[in-house]
Predicted model as a PDB file, atoms N, CA, C, CB and O in Angstrom, pLDDT in the B-factor column:
MODEL        1                                                                  
ATOM      1  N   MET A   1      77.414 142.994  92.862  1.00 49.00           N  
ATOM      2  CA  MET A   1      78.147 141.676  92.337  1.00 49.00           C  
ATOM      3  C   MET A   1      78.423 140.572  93.519  1.00 49.00           C  
ATOM      4  CB  MET A   1      79.659 142.114  91.658  1.00 49.00           C  
ATOM      5  O   MET A   1      78.352 140.865  94.712  1.00 49.00           O  
ATOM      6  N   ASN A   2      78.774 139.160  92.993  1.00 49.00           N  
ATOM      7  CA  ASN A   2      79.054 137.816  93.804  1.00 49.00           C  
ATOM      8  C   ASN A   2      79.998 137.782  94.451  1.00 49.00           C  
ATOM      9  CB  ASN A   2      79.195 136.730  93.181  1.00 49.00           C  
ATOM     10  O   ASN A   2      80.972 138.162  93.801  1.00 49.00           O  
ATOM     11  N   THR A   3      80.379 137.337  96.081  1.00 56.00           N  
ATOM     12  CA  THR A   3      81.384 137.571  96.632  1.00 56.00           C  
ATOM     13  C   THR A   3      81.670 136.030  96.166  1.00 56.00           C  
ATOM     14  CB  THR A   3      81.369 138.173  98.138  1.00 56.00           C  
ATOM     15  O   THR A   3      80.819 135.291  95.670  1.00 56.00           O  
ATOM     16  N   LEU A   4      83.038 135.687  96.422  1.00 57.00           N  
ATOM     17  CA  LEU A   4      83.401 134.248  95.961  1.00 57.00           C  
ATOM     18  C   LEU A   4      82.435 133.188  96.945  1.00 57.00           C  
ATOM     19  CB  LEU A   4      85.241 133.953  96.201  1.00 57.00           C  
ATOM     20  O   LEU A   4      82.102 132.207  96.279  1.00 57.00           O  
ATOM     21  N   SER A   5      82.096 133.160  97.853  1.00 62.00           N  
ATOM     22  CA  SER A   5      81.769 132.352  98.070  1.00 62.00           C  
ATOM     23  C   SER A   5      80.131 132.039  97.884  1.00 62.00           C  
ATOM     24  CB  SER A   5      82.342 132.305  99.005  1.00 62.00           C  
ATOM     25  O   SER A   5      79.523 131.139  98.463  1.00 62.00           O  
ATOM     26  N   THR A   6      79.808 132.593  97.339  1.00 70.00           N  
ATOM     27  CA  THR A   6      78.009 132.772  96.969  1.00 70.00           C  
ATOM     28  C   THR A   6      77.681 132.769  95.436  1.00 70.00           C  
ATOM     29  CB  THR A   6      77.324 134.411  97.550  1.00 70.00           C  
ATOM     30  O   THR A   6      76.553 133.037  95.023  1.00 70.00           O  
ATOM     31  N   ARG A   7      78.778 132.436  94.578  1.00 64.00           N  
ATOM     32  CA  ARG A   7      79.328 132.089  92.845  1.00 64.00           C  
ATOM     33  C   ARG A   7      78.859 131.103  92.932  1.00 64.00           C  
ATOM     34  CB  ARG A   7      80.907 131.979  92.224  1.00 64.00           C  
ATOM     35  O   ARG A   7      79.401 130.430  93.809  1.00 64.00           O  
ATOM     36  N   THR A   8      77.756 130.432  92.248  1.00 67.00           N  
ATOM     37  CA  THR A   8      78.149 129.019  91.018  1.00 67.00           C  
ATOM     38  C   THR A   8      79.214 128.670  91.157  1.00 67.00           C  
ATOM     39  CB  THR A   8      78.163 129.200  89.448  1.00 67.00           C  
ATOM     40  O   THR A   8      80.087 129.361  91.682  1.00 67.00           O  
ATOM     41  N   PRO A   9      79.389 127.422  90.682  1.00 61.00           N  
ATOM     42  CA  PRO A   9      80.322 126.425  89.937  1.00 61.00           C  
ATOM     43  C   PRO A   9      81.009 127.265  89.102  1.00 61.00           C  
ATOM     44  CB  PRO A   9      79.632 125.249  89.109  1.00 61.00           C  
ATOM     45  O   PRO A   9      82.181 127.583  89.302  1.00 61.00           O  
ATOM     46  N   ARG A  10      80.307 127.668  88.120  1.00 60.00           N  
ATOM     47  CA  ARG A  10      80.340 128.230  86.429  1.00 60.00           C  
ATOM     48  C   ARG A  10      81.055 129.350  87.172  1.00 60.00           C  
ATOM     49  CB  ARG A  10      78.624 128.663  85.281  1.00 60.00           C  
ATOM     50  O   ARG A  10      82.259 129.421  86.922  1.00 60.00           O  
ATOM     51  N   GLU A  11      80.469 130.421  88.208  1.00 65.00           N  
ATOM     52  CA  GLU A  11      80.916 131.616  88.305  1.00 65.00           C  
ATOM     53  C   GLU A  11      82.735 131.280  88.828  1.00 65.00           C  
ATOM     54  CB  GLU A  11      79.803 132.511  89.432  1.00 65.00           C  
ATOM     55  O   GLU A  11      83.615 132.007  88.366  1.00 65.00           O  
ATOM     56  N   ARG A  12      83.003 130.418  89.559  1.00 71.00           N  
ATOM     57  CA  ARG A  12      84.466 130.676  90.385  1.00 71.00           C  
ATOM     58  C   ARG A  12      85.321 130.781  89.300  1.00 71.00           C  
ATOM     59  CB  ARG A  12      85.049 129.429  91.481  1.00 71.00           C  
ATOM     60  O   ARG A  12      85.161 130.643  88.087  1.00 71.00           O  
ATOM     61  N   LEU A  13      86.419 131.099  90.122  1.00 76.00           N  
ATOM     62  CA  LEU A  13      87.835 130.899  88.971  1.00 76.00           C  
ATOM     63  C   LEU A  13      88.194 129.329  89.260  1.00 76.00           C  
ATOM     64  CB  LEU A  13      89.532 132.112  89.414  1.00 76.00           C  
ATOM     65  O   LEU A  13      87.907 128.631  90.232  1.00 76.00           O  
ATOM     66  N   PRO A  14      88.963 129.007  88.008  1.00 78.00           N  
ATOM     67  CA  PRO A  14      89.039 127.956  88.051  1.00 78.00           C  
ATOM     68  C   PRO A  14      90.385 127.994  88.783  1.00 78.00           C  
ATOM     69  CB  PRO A  14      88.804 127.336  86.854  1.00 78.00           C  
ATOM     70  O   PRO A  14      91.314 128.767  88.545  1.00 78.00           O  
ATOM     71  N   GLU A  15      90.320 126.684  90.051  1.00 92.00           N  
ATOM     72  CA  GLU A  15      91.569 126.225  90.874  1.00 92.00           C  
ATOM     73  C   GLU A  15      92.969 126.055  89.974  1.00 92.00           C  
ATOM     74  CB  GLU A  15      91.200 124.729  91.578  1.00 92.00           C  
ATOM     75  O   GLU A  15      93.291 125.362  89.009  1.00 92.00           O  
ATOM     76  N   LEU A  16      93.564 126.965  90.726  1.00 95.00           N  
ATOM     77  CA  LEU A  16      95.155 126.563  89.309  1.00 95.00           C  
ATOM     78  C   LEU A  16      96.092 125.513  89.956  1.00 95.00           C  
ATOM     79  CB  LEU A  16      96.571 128.276  88.908  1.00 95.00           C  
ATOM     80  O   LEU A  16      96.170 125.721  91.166  1.00 95.00           O  
ATOM     81  N   LEU A  17      96.801 124.493  89.561  1.00 95.00           N  
ATOM     82  CA  LEU A  17      97.814 123.577  89.833  1.00 95.00           C  
ATOM     83  C   LEU A  17      98.805 123.623  89.446  1.00 95.00           C  
ATOM     84  CB  LEU A  17      97.656 122.648  89.640  1.00 95.00           C  
ATOM     85  O   LEU A  17      98.967 123.510  88.231  1.00 95.00           O  
ATOM     86  N   ASP A  18     100.117 123.847  90.479  1.00 96.00           N  
ATOM     87  CA  ASP A  18     101.341 123.979  89.754  1.00 96.00           C  
ATOM     88  C   ASP A  18     101.885 122.341  89.970  1.00 96.00           C  
ATOM     89  CB  ASP A  18     102.418 125.325  90.436  1.00 96.00           C  
ATOM     90  O   ASP A  18     101.305 121.413  90.534  1.00 96.00           O  
ATOM     91  N   GLN A  19     103.229 122.375  89.292  1.00 96.00           N  
ATOM     92  CA  GLN A  19     103.339 120.432  89.329  1.00 96.00           C  
ATOM     93  C   GLN A  19     103.674 119.933  90.467  1.00 96.00           C  
ATOM     94  CB  GLN A  19     104.500 119.665  88.387  1.00 96.00           C  
ATOM     95  O   GLN A  19     103.895 118.722  90.472  1.00 96.00           O  
ATOM     96  N   LYS A  20     103.786 120.543  91.509  1.00 95.00           N  
ATOM     97  CA  LYS A  20     104.366 119.518  93.037  1.00 95.00           C  
ATOM     98  C   LYS A  20     102.751 119.527  93.552  1.00 95.00           C  
ATOM     99  CB  LYS A  20     105.884 120.542  94.588  1.00 95.00           C  
ATOM    100  O   LYS A  20     102.313 118.754  94.403  1.00 95.00           O  
ATOM    101  N   ARG A  21     102.192 120.262  93.059  1.00 95.00           N  
ATOM    102  CA  ARG A  21     100.538 119.936  93.398  1.00 95.00           C  
ATOM    103  C   ARG A  21      99.744 118.931  92.894  1.00 95.00           C  
ATOM    104  CB  ARG A  21      99.733 120.937  93.045  1.00 95.00           C  
ATOM    105  O   ARG A  21      98.963 118.153  93.443  1.00 95.00           O  
ATOM    106  N   LEU A  22     100.203 119.143  91.348  1.00 96.00           N  
ATOM    107  CA  LEU A  22      99.613 117.935  90.586  1.00 96.00           C  
ATOM    108  C   LEU A  22      99.850 116.462  91.278  1.00 96.00           C  
ATOM    109  CB  LEU A  22     100.291 117.911  89.106  1.00 96.00           C  
ATOM    110  O   LEU A  22      99.142 115.628  91.842  1.00 96.00           O  
ATOM    111  N   GLY A  23     101.421 116.622  90.877  1.00 96.00           N  
ATOM    112  CA  GLY A  23     102.062 115.206  91.365  1.00 96.00           C  
ATOM    113  C   GLY A  23     101.511 114.638  93.112  1.00 96.00           C  
ATOM    114  O   GLY A  23     101.538 113.466  93.487  1.00 96.00           O  
ATOM    115  N   GLU A  24     101.105 115.677  93.837  1.00 94.00           N  
ATOM    116  CA  GLU A  24     100.219 115.003  94.917  1.00 94.00           C  
ATOM    117  C   GLU A  24      99.180 114.655  95.249  1.00 94.00           C  
ATOM    118  CB  GLU A  24     100.187 115.291  95.579  1.00 94.00           C  
ATOM    119  O   GLU A  24      98.815 113.963  96.199  1.00 94.00           O  
ATOM    120  N   GLU A  25      98.483 115.298  94.185  1.00 93.00           N  
ATOM    121  CA  GLU A  25      97.568 114.496  94.290  1.00 93.00           C  
ATOM    122  C   GLU A  25      96.795 114.198  93.472  1.00 93.00           C  
ATOM    123  CB  GLU A  25      97.065 114.686  94.993  1.00 93.00           C  
ATOM    124  O   GLU A  25      95.569 114.118  93.558  1.00 93.00           O  
ATOM    125  N   LEU A  26      97.723 113.942  92.297  1.00 95.00           N  
ATOM    126  CA  LEU A  26      97.689 112.473  91.340  1.00 95.00           C  
ATOM    127  C   LEU A  26      98.161 111.165  92.225  1.00 95.00           C  
ATOM    128  CB  LEU A  26      98.901 112.591  89.887  1.00 95.00           C  
ATOM    129  O   LEU A  26      97.440 110.167  92.225  1.00 95.00           O  
ATOM    130  N   GLY A  27      98.906 111.181  92.682  1.00 96.00           N  
ATOM    131  CA  GLY A  27      99.748 110.097  93.270  1.00 96.00           C  
ATOM    132  C   GLY A  27     101.613 109.733  92.338  1.00 96.00           C  
ATOM    133  O   GLY A  27     102.557 108.973  92.554  1.00 96.00           O  
ATOM    134  N   VAL A  28     101.322 110.658  91.446  1.00 96.00           N  
ATOM    135  CA  VAL A  28     102.397 110.391  89.676  1.00 96.00           C  
ATOM    136  C   VAL A  28     103.811 110.716  90.728  1.00 96.00           C  
ATOM    137  CB  VAL A  28     102.070 112.181  87.677  1.00 96.00           C  
ATOM    138  O   VAL A  28     104.374 111.306  91.650  1.00 96.00           O  
ATOM    139  N   LYS A  29     103.782 110.181  90.128  1.00 97.00           N  
ATOM    140  CA  LYS A  29     105.832 110.731  89.626  1.00 97.00           C  
ATOM    141  C   LYS A  29     106.411 112.217  89.017  1.00 97.00           C  
ATOM    142  CB  LYS A  29     106.443 109.683  88.080  1.00 97.00           C  
ATOM    143  O   LYS A  29     105.396 112.858  88.747  1.00 97.00           O  
ATOM    144  N   HIS A  30     107.458 112.929  88.730  1.00 96.00           N  
ATOM    145  CA  HIS A  30     107.689 114.082  88.090  1.00 96.00           C  
ATOM    146  C   HIS A  30     107.538 113.392  86.498  1.00 96.00           C  
ATOM    147  CB  HIS A  30     109.231 114.839  88.577  1.00 96.00           C  
ATOM    148  O   HIS A  30     106.905 114.233  85.860  1.00 96.00           O  
ATOM    149  N   ALA A  31     107.713 112.739  85.996  1.00 97.00           N  
ATOM    150  CA  ALA A  31     107.692 112.826  84.924  1.00 97.00           C  
ATOM    151  C   ALA A  31     106.379 112.659  84.049  1.00 97.00           C  
ATOM    152  CB  ALA A  31     108.538 112.155  84.720  1.00 97.00           C  
ATOM    153  O   ALA A  31     106.135 113.230  82.986  1.00 97.00           O  
ATOM    154  N   THR A  32     105.611 111.774  84.716  1.00 97.00           N  
ATOM    155  CA  THR A  32     104.062 112.233  84.335  1.00 97.00           C  
ATOM    156  C   THR A  32     103.536 113.119  84.738  1.00 97.00           C  
ATOM    157  CB  THR A  32     103.161 111.534  84.559  1.00 97.00           C  
ATOM    158  O   THR A  32     102.376 113.103  84.328  1.00 97.00           O  
ATOM    159  N   VAL A  33     103.838 114.398  85.686  1.00 97.00           N  
ATOM    160  CA  VAL A  33     103.750 115.886  85.776  1.00 97.00           C  
ATOM    161  C   VAL A  33     104.192 116.282  84.418  1.00 97.00           C  
ATOM    162  CB  VAL A  33     104.658 116.565  86.964  1.00 97.00           C  
ATOM    163  O   VAL A  33     103.559 116.657  83.432  1.00 97.00           O  
ATOM    164  N   GLU A  34     105.250 116.125  84.605  1.00 97.00           N  
ATOM    165  CA  GLU A  34     105.885 116.718  82.962  1.00 97.00           C  
ATOM    166  C   GLU A  34     105.058 116.745  81.995  1.00 97.00           C  
ATOM    167  CB  GLU A  34     107.002 115.890  82.256  1.00 97.00           C  
ATOM    168  O   GLU A  34     104.627 117.794  81.516  1.00 97.00           O  
ATOM    169  N   ALA A  35     104.657 115.262  81.492  1.00 97.00           N  
ATOM    170  CA  ALA A  35     104.090 114.623  80.054  1.00 97.00           C  
ATOM    171  C   ALA A  35     102.499 115.452  80.835  1.00 97.00           C  
ATOM    172  CB  ALA A  35     104.225 112.220  79.681  1.00 97.00           C  
ATOM    173  O   ALA A  35     102.239 116.222  79.910  1.00 97.00           O  
ATOM    174  N   ILE A  36     101.574 115.671  81.725  1.00 97.00           N  
ATOM    175  CA  ILE A  36     100.534 116.198  81.720  1.00 97.00           C  
ATOM    176  C   ILE A  36     100.584 117.532  81.750  1.00 97.00           C  
ATOM    177  CB  ILE A  36      99.902 115.757  82.523  1.00 97.00           C  
ATOM    178  O   ILE A  36      99.495 118.079  81.579  1.00 97.00           O  
ATOM    179  N   PHE A  37     101.382 118.132  81.893  1.00 97.00           N  
ATOM    180  CA  PHE A  37     101.737 119.312  81.907  1.00 97.00           C  
ATOM    181  C   PHE A  37     102.106 120.110  80.187  1.00 97.00           C  
ATOM    182  CB  PHE A  37     102.929 119.193  82.934  1.00 97.00           C  
ATOM    183  O   PHE A  37     101.656 121.205  79.848  1.00 97.00           O  
ATOM    184  N   LYS A  38     102.950 119.282  79.379  1.00 97.00           N  
ATOM    185  CA  LYS A  38     102.870 119.266  78.084  1.00 97.00           C  
ATOM    186  C   LYS A  38     102.081 119.666  77.516  1.00 97.00           C  
ATOM    187  CB  LYS A  38     102.944 118.472  77.681  1.00 97.00           C  
ATOM    188  O   LYS A  38     102.109 120.644  76.769  1.00 97.00           O  
ATOM    189  N   ARG A  39     100.501 118.396  77.976  1.00 97.00           N  
ATOM    190  CA  ARG A  39      99.459 118.491  76.711  1.00 97.00           C  
ATOM    191  C   ARG A  39      98.289 119.720  77.285  1.00 97.00           C  
ATOM    192  CB  ARG A  39      98.562 116.668  76.363  1.00 97.00           C  
ATOM    193  O   ARG A  39      97.143 119.731  76.836  1.00 97.00           O  
ATOM    194  N   LEU A  40      98.690 120.571  78.168  1.00 98.00           N  
ATOM    195  CA  LEU A  40      97.779 120.811  78.616  1.00 98.00           C  
ATOM    196  C   LEU A  40      98.071 123.097  78.364  1.00 98.00           C  
ATOM    197  CB  LEU A  40      97.735 119.768  80.262  1.00 98.00           C  
ATOM    198  O   LEU A  40      99.208 123.566  78.418  1.00 98.00           O  
ATOM    199  N   PRO A  41      97.231 123.708  78.206  1.00 97.00           N  
ATOM    200  CA  PRO A  41      97.382 124.992  78.314  1.00 97.00           C  
ATOM    201  C   PRO A  41      97.925 125.091  79.415  1.00 97.00           C  
ATOM    202  CB  PRO A  41      96.357 125.731  78.177  1.00 97.00           C  
ATOM    203  O   PRO A  41      97.730 124.156  80.191  1.00 97.00           O  
ATOM    204  N   LYS A  42      98.819 126.278  79.891  1.00 97.00           N  
ATOM    205  CA  LYS A  42      99.913 126.866  81.060  1.00 97.00           C  
ATOM    206  C   LYS A  42      99.033 128.230  81.079  1.00 97.00           C  
ATOM    207  CB  LYS A  42     101.933 127.074  80.543  1.00 97.00           C  
ATOM    208  O   LYS A  42      98.582 128.865  80.126  1.00 97.00           O  
ATOM    209  N   VAL A  43      98.918 128.515  82.724  1.00 96.00           N  
ATOM    210  CA  VAL A  43      99.031 129.764  82.673  1.00 96.00           C  
ATOM    211  C   VAL A  43      99.870 130.193  83.578  1.00 96.00           C  
ATOM    212  CB  VAL A  43      97.970 130.327  82.737  1.00 96.00           C  
ATOM    213  O   VAL A  43     100.038 129.669  84.679  1.00 96.00           O  
ATOM    214  N   ALA A  44     100.508 131.291  83.099  1.00 96.00           N  
ATOM    215  CA  ALA A  44     101.700 131.884  83.470  1.00 96.00           C  
ATOM    216  C   ALA A  44     101.089 133.372  83.858  1.00 96.00           C  
ATOM    217  CB  ALA A  44     102.896 131.819  82.226  1.00 96.00           C  
ATOM    218  O   ALA A  44     100.446 134.098  83.099  1.00 96.00           O  
ATOM    219  N   ILE A  45     101.411 133.612  85.082  1.00 95.00           N  
ATOM    220  CA  ILE A  45     100.999 134.749  85.694  1.00 95.00           C  
ATOM    221  C   ILE A  45     102.261 135.748  85.506  1.00 95.00           C  
ATOM    222  CB  ILE A  45     100.562 134.449  87.219  1.00 95.00           C  
ATOM    223  O   ILE A  45     103.392 135.274  85.395  1.00 95.00           O  
ATOM    224  N   PRO A  46     102.090 136.799  85.482  1.00 97.00           N  
ATOM    225  CA  PRO A  46     103.440 137.819  85.263  1.00 97.00           C  
ATOM    226  C   PRO A  46     104.196 137.823  86.335  1.00 97.00           C  
ATOM    227  CB  PRO A  46     103.161 139.337  85.006  1.00 97.00           C  
ATOM    228  O   PRO A  46     103.635 137.444  87.363  1.00 97.00           O  
ATOM    229  N   GLY A  47     105.451 138.179  86.424  1.00 97.00           N  
ATOM    230  CA  GLY A  47     106.012 138.207  87.735  1.00 97.00           C  
ATOM    231  C   GLY A  47     106.239 137.146  88.739  1.00 97.00           C  
ATOM    232  O   GLY A  47     106.914 137.193  89.768  1.00 97.00           O  
ATOM    233  N   HIS A  48     105.434 136.029  88.158  1.00 95.00           N  
ATOM    234  CA  HIS A  48     105.602 134.408  89.175  1.00 95.00           C  
ATOM    235  C   HIS A  48     106.361 133.934  88.072  1.00 95.00           C  
ATOM    236  CB  HIS A  48     103.965 133.186  89.679  1.00 95.00           C  
ATOM    237  O   HIS A  48     106.368 134.085  86.851  1.00 95.00           O  
ATOM    238  N   ARG A  49     107.203 133.103  89.215  1.00 95.00           N  
ATOM    239  CA  ARG A  49     108.108 131.855  88.087  1.00 95.00           C  
ATOM    240  C   ARG A  49     107.384 130.847  88.086  1.00 95.00           C  
ATOM    241  CB  ARG A  49     109.675 131.216  88.504  1.00 95.00           C  
ATOM    242  O   ARG A  49     108.171 129.909  88.209  1.00 95.00           O  
ATOM    243  N   LYS A  50     105.893 130.271  87.994  1.00 95.00           N  
ATOM    244  CA  LYS A  50     105.893 129.161  88.399  1.00 95.00           C  
ATOM    245  C   LYS A  50     104.181 129.464  87.226  1.00 95.00           C  
ATOM    246  CB  LYS A  50     106.130 128.771  90.372  1.00 95.00           C  
ATOM    247  O   LYS A  50     103.334 130.340  87.049  1.00 95.00           O  
ATOM    248  N   LEU A  51     104.610 127.728  86.596  1.00 96.00           N  
ATOM    249  CA  LEU A  51     103.209 128.237  85.997  1.00 96.00           C  
ATOM    250  C   LEU A  51     102.351 126.879  86.376  1.00 96.00           C  
ATOM    251  CB  LEU A  51     103.240 128.650  84.089  1.00 96.00           C  
ATOM    252  O   LEU A  51     102.678 125.806  86.883  1.00 96.00           O  
ATOM    253  N   PHE A  52     100.973 127.474  85.846  1.00 97.00           N  
ATOM    254  CA  PHE A  52     100.143 126.196  86.578  1.00 97.00           C  
ATOM    255  C   PHE A  52      99.199 125.504  85.418  1.00 97.00           C  
ATOM    256  CB  PHE A  52      99.023 126.807  87.990  1.00 97.00           C  
ATOM    257  O   PHE A  52      99.469 125.725  84.237  1.00 97.00           O  
ATOM    258  N   VAL A  53      98.316 124.837  85.701  1.00 97.00           N  
ATOM    259  CA  VAL A  53      97.162 124.546  84.807  1.00 97.00           C  
ATOM    260  C   VAL A  53      95.981 124.838  85.396  1.00 97.00           C  
ATOM    261  CB  VAL A  53      97.093 123.210  84.377  1.00 97.00           C  
ATOM    262  O   VAL A  53      96.035 125.304  86.534  1.00 97.00           O  
ATOM    263  N   ARG A  54      94.623 124.627  84.742  1.00 96.00           N  
ATOM    264  CA  ARG A  54      93.634 124.546  85.397  1.00 96.00           C  
ATOM    265  C   ARG A  54      93.027 123.358  85.858  1.00 96.00           C  
ATOM    266  CB  ARG A  54      92.970 125.109  84.863  1.00 96.00           C  
ATOM    267  O   ARG A  54      93.348 122.487  85.050  1.00 96.00           O  
ATOM    268  N   ARG A  55      92.265 122.840  86.803  1.00 95.00           N  
ATOM    269  CA  ARG A  55      92.078 121.897  87.757  1.00 95.00           C  
ATOM    270  C   ARG A  55      91.163 121.103  86.930  1.00 95.00           C  
ATOM    271  CB  ARG A  55      91.570 122.389  89.161  1.00 95.00           C  
ATOM    272  O   ARG A  55      90.955 119.929  87.236  1.00 95.00           O  
ATOM    273  N   ALA A  56      90.349 121.872  85.458  1.00 94.00           N  
ATOM    274  CA  ALA A  56      89.430 120.964  84.728  1.00 94.00           C  
ATOM    275  C   ALA A  56      90.476 120.804  83.553  1.00 94.00           C  
ATOM    276  CB  ALA A  56      87.788 121.609  84.310  1.00 94.00           C  
ATOM    277  O   ALA A  56      90.643 120.048  82.596  1.00 94.00           O  
ATOM    278  N   ASP A  57      90.911 121.580  83.950  1.00 96.00           N  
ATOM    279  CA  ASP A  57      91.898 120.970  81.891  1.00 96.00           C  
ATOM    280  C   ASP A  57      92.257 119.553  82.216  1.00 96.00           C  
ATOM    281  CB  ASP A  57      94.079 122.008  81.233  1.00 96.00           C  
ATOM    282  O   ASP A  57      91.856 118.496  81.729  1.00 96.00           O  
ATOM    283  N   VAL A  58      93.614 119.958  83.713  1.00 96.00           N  
ATOM    284  CA  VAL A  58      93.521 118.367  83.976  1.00 96.00           C  
ATOM    285  C   VAL A  58      92.204 117.132  83.596  1.00 96.00           C  
ATOM    286  CB  VAL A  58      93.638 118.354  85.485  1.00 96.00           C  
ATOM    287  O   VAL A  58      92.149 116.269  82.720  1.00 96.00           O  
ATOM    288  N   GLU A  59      91.312 117.495  84.608  1.00 95.00           N  
ATOM    289  CA  GLU A  59      89.977 116.777  84.330  1.00 95.00           C  
ATOM    290  C   GLU A  59      89.466 116.131  83.310  1.00 95.00           C  
ATOM    291  CB  GLU A  59      89.173 117.428  84.436  1.00 95.00           C  
ATOM    292  O   GLU A  59      88.952 115.014  83.256  1.00 95.00           O  
ATOM    293  N   CYS A  60      89.665 116.986  82.444  1.00 96.00           N  
ATOM    294  CA  CYS A  60      89.178 116.558  81.025  1.00 96.00           C  
ATOM    295  C   CYS A  60      89.798 115.652  80.093  1.00 96.00           C  
ATOM    296  CB  CYS A  60      89.082 117.581  80.311  1.00 96.00           C  
ATOM    297  O   CYS A  60      89.327 114.898  79.242  1.00 96.00           O  
ATOM    298  N   LEU A  61      91.980 116.137  80.783  1.00 96.00           N  
ATOM    299  CA  LEU A  61      92.440 115.745  79.765  1.00 96.00           C  
ATOM    300  C   LEU A  61      92.555 113.896  80.592  1.00 96.00           C  
ATOM    301  CB  LEU A  61      93.924 116.812  79.208  1.00 96.00           C  
ATOM    302  O   LEU A  61      92.556 112.800  80.033  1.00 96.00           O  
ATOM    303  N   LEU A  62      92.638 114.254  82.076  1.00 94.00           N  
ATOM    304  CA  LEU A  62      92.857 112.709  82.418  1.00 94.00           C  
ATOM    305  C   LEU A  62      91.170 111.818  81.941  1.00 94.00           C  
ATOM    306  CB  LEU A  62      93.286 112.589  84.502  1.00 94.00           C  
ATOM    307  O   LEU A  62      91.313 110.601  81.820  1.00 94.00           O  
ATOM    308  N   GLU A  63      90.310 112.131  81.794  1.00 93.00           N  
ATOM    309  CA  GLU A  63      89.125 111.529  80.874  1.00 93.00           C  
ATOM    310  C   GLU A  63      89.328 111.536  79.096  1.00 93.00           C  
ATOM    311  CB  GLU A  63      87.714 112.520  81.246  1.00 93.00           C  
ATOM    312  O   GLU A  63      88.981 110.698  78.264  1.00 93.00           O  
ATOM    313  N   GLU A  64      89.640 112.115  79.029  1.00 91.00           N  
ATOM    314  CA  GLU A  64      90.510 111.325  77.351  1.00 91.00           C  
ATOM    315  C   GLU A  64      90.817 110.362  77.327  1.00 91.00           C  
ATOM    316  CB  GLU A  64      91.768 111.685  76.758  1.00 91.00           C  
ATOM    317  O   GLU A  64      90.376 109.447  76.632  1.00 91.00           O  
ATOM    318  N   CYS A  65      91.891 110.346  78.307  1.00 88.00           N  
ATOM    319  CA  CYS A  65      93.436 109.329  78.496  1.00 88.00           C  
ATOM    320  C   CYS A  65      92.581 107.650  79.253  1.00 88.00           C  
ATOM    321  CB  CYS A  65      95.039 110.435  80.214  1.00 88.00           C  
ATOM    322  O   CYS A  65      92.984 106.503  79.450  1.00 88.00           O  
ATOM    323  N   THR A  66      91.682 108.154  79.399  1.00 87.00           N  
ATOM    324  CA  THR A  66      91.224 107.157  79.928  1.00 87.00           C  
ATOM    325  C   THR A  66      90.064 106.035  79.052  1.00 87.00           C  
ATOM    326  CB  THR A  66      90.736 107.787  81.077  1.00 87.00           C  
ATOM    327  O   THR A  66      88.955 106.186  78.540  1.00 87.00           O  
ATOM    328  N   TYR A  67      91.004 104.902  79.216  1.00 82.00           N  
ATOM    329  CA  TYR A  67      91.045 103.815  78.190  1.00 82.00           C  
ATOM    330  C   TYR A  67      89.649 102.813  78.482  1.00 82.00           C  
ATOM    331  CB  TYR A  67      92.607 102.912  78.358  1.00 82.00           C  
ATOM    332  O   TYR A  67      90.200 101.797  78.907  1.00 82.00           O  
ATOM    333  N   ARG A  68      88.482 102.587  78.491  1.00 78.00           N  
ATOM    334  CA  ARG A  68      87.054 101.132  79.138  1.00 78.00           C  
ATOM    335  C   ARG A  68      87.665 100.222  78.618  1.00 78.00           C  
ATOM    336  CB  ARG A  68      85.128 101.001  78.511  1.00 78.00           C  
ATOM    337  O   ARG A  68      87.259  99.299  79.325  1.00 78.00           O  
ATOM    338  N   ASP A  69      88.690  99.531  77.549  1.00 73.00           N  
ATOM    339  CA  ASP A  69      88.995  98.450  76.473  1.00 73.00           C  
ATOM    340  C   ASP A  69      90.090  98.088  77.068  1.00 73.00           C  
ATOM    341  CB  ASP A  69      89.179  98.824  74.916  1.00 73.00           C  
ATOM    342  O   ASP A  69      91.057  98.631  76.534  1.00 73.00           O  
ATOM    343  N   GLN A  70      90.376  97.404  77.947  1.00 69.00           N  
ATOM    344  CA  GLN A  70      91.608  97.431  78.451  1.00 69.00           C  
ATOM    345  C   GLN A  70      92.564  96.709  77.678  1.00 69.00           C  
ATOM    346  CB  GLN A  70      91.590  97.000  79.690  1.00 69.00           C  
ATOM    347  O   GLN A  70      93.577  96.415  78.313  1.00 69.00           O  
ATOM    348  N   ASP A  71      92.521  96.212  76.071  1.00 68.00           N  
ATOM    349  CA  ASP A  71      93.318  96.021  75.372  1.00 68.00           C  
ATOM    350  C   ASP A  71      93.828  97.602  74.055  1.00 68.00           C  
ATOM    351  CB  ASP A  71      92.703  94.655  74.895  1.00 68.00           C  
ATOM    352  O   ASP A  71      94.373  97.650  72.953  1.00 68.00           O  
ATOM    353  N   VAL A  72      93.324  98.502  74.903  1.00 68.00           N  
ATOM    354  CA  VAL A  72      93.584  99.830  74.134  1.00 68.00           C  
ATOM    355  C   VAL A  72      94.699 100.400  74.583  1.00 68.00           C  
ATOM    356  CB  VAL A  72      92.526 100.845  74.231  1.00 68.00           C  
ATOM    357  O   VAL A  72      94.849 100.273  75.798  1.00 68.00           O  
ATOM    358  N   ARG A  73      95.841 101.201  73.812  1.00 68.00           N  
ATOM    359  CA  ARG A  73      97.220 101.209  74.251  1.00 68.00           C  
ATOM    360  C   ARG A  73      97.161 102.857  73.752  1.00 68.00           C  
ATOM    361  CB  ARG A  73      98.459  99.935  73.447  1.00 68.00           C  
ATOM    362  O   ARG A  73      96.776 103.159  72.622  1.00 68.00           O  
ATOM    363  N   PRO A  74      97.547 103.746  74.639  1.00 66.00           N  
ATOM    364  CA  PRO A  74      98.212 104.841  73.534  1.00 66.00           C  
ATOM    365  C   PRO A  74      99.346 105.117  73.053  1.00 66.00           C  
ATOM    366  CB  PRO A  74      98.106 105.858  73.784  1.00 66.00           C  
ATOM    367  O   PRO A  74     100.473 105.066  73.545  1.00 66.00           O  
ATOM    368  N   THR A  75      98.795 105.552  71.585  1.00 66.00           N  
ATOM    369  CA  THR A  75     100.421 104.855  70.808  1.00 66.00           C  
ATOM    370  C   THR A  75     101.091 106.368  70.646  1.00 66.00           C  
ATOM    371  CB  THR A  75     100.231 103.792  68.750  1.00 66.00           C  
ATOM    372  O   THR A  75     101.954 106.243  69.776  1.00 66.00           O  
ATOM    373  N   SER A  76     101.062 107.721  71.105  1.00 63.00           N  
ATOM    374  CA  SER A  76     101.829 108.761  71.302  1.00 63.00           C  
ATOM    375  C   SER A  76     101.915 109.472  72.711  1.00 63.00           C  
ATOM    376  CB  SER A  76     101.446 109.586  70.387  1.00 63.00           C  
ATOM    377  O   SER A  76     102.647 110.450  72.865  1.00 63.00           O  
TER     378      SER A  76                                                      
ENDMDL                                                                          
END                                                                             
């Protein structure tokens, strides 16, 4: 059985981010973090009050919302 340190990136557990950590890492305000959390699946651990999102899901959302054409604006 692999230990965590010897697993390949695909075998590792997803890194979970709570709202505070996500805001700190992205350097954005609470309203932006809430908007991100609304768009992503949440991880809810029984017996723990915080919700988390997976780092990989955040990265995918940011890529989807990145516009290469400066004239493009999101509609919703």
